[in-house]
Residue, then its C-alpha position, 0 to 999 in steps of 0.5 A: m479400192a481397199n486400203q490394203l494390198v497383198a503383193y506377192f512373188s511366187a515361183s511355184g504357186v505355193t506363195a500365190r495360194v497363200a497370197r490369194d487366201l490372205a487377200d480374201a481374209v482381209g479384203a485386200d487388193l491383190f498384185e502379182i509381182e511377175p518377172a519380166e522374164p519368167y523363171t524356168a525350172a532350170d533358173l530355179n535350180w538352187q543347187s546350180s551355182s550358174s542358175r539364174s536364181s543363184v546368180e541373182m542371189n549372189d549379187e546384192s545389187c541385182r534387181p530383176a525387172i518386173a512385168g507390171k506396176v501397181a496402179d495406185m500405190a498411194g492408195y494403200d496404207t498396208v502392203y503385205v509382201g509375200f515371197p518364197v524364202w531364197w537363201y534365207v531372205e527375200p528374192r531380189i525381185i522383191d527388192t526391185f518391187l520395194e524400190a519401185y514405189d514410195f512406201t513412206g508412211k505405209v505399214v509393210v508386212p512380209f510373209a513367206t513360204s519356205g521348205g525349211s527356213g524362216l524369214g531370216q533377215a528379210p524384214q530388216r533388209m526390207q526395212a533398209l529398202v523402204p526407210g519411210a515405212d514401218v516394216k513388221q516382223g511378218r511370218l512364215l505362212n506354210g501349210r496353207p493356213s485357213i482364211h480365218q487364221l490369216g484374218q486373225w493374224a492380220q488383225q494386228f496390222g490394222 
């Protein structure tokens, strides 16, 4: 088992492509954070205040259920956590994932894809959810960076 994990949630496939490339670049294991109840196109309609994603994001305590579990989180030193940016932060399903494991002593590196915003307060919010971890600032990985570029970026995290 590699001591690095790339865990990601992808609503449309964009973050999934970047996550797979990042895992290849650093020789990490890959884990998809899948919702127990998959999102439909209507669920993802951010323009509707009654859509599932809007309802979740308007509720700080919302924790959507995840379908699977990481087999041995204790075996990882560095965990890259990928997601699409929703409402300028990480989707609530990422909060569910972070609260499901003990990240004490681990390096957590957020990465995201976005159609128009940065990571916002996501790294700070994530740090509050995993106080024993070292959450890095992370970055947006839009435009499908090359495996070489991803590897160079990831070198700073060990």
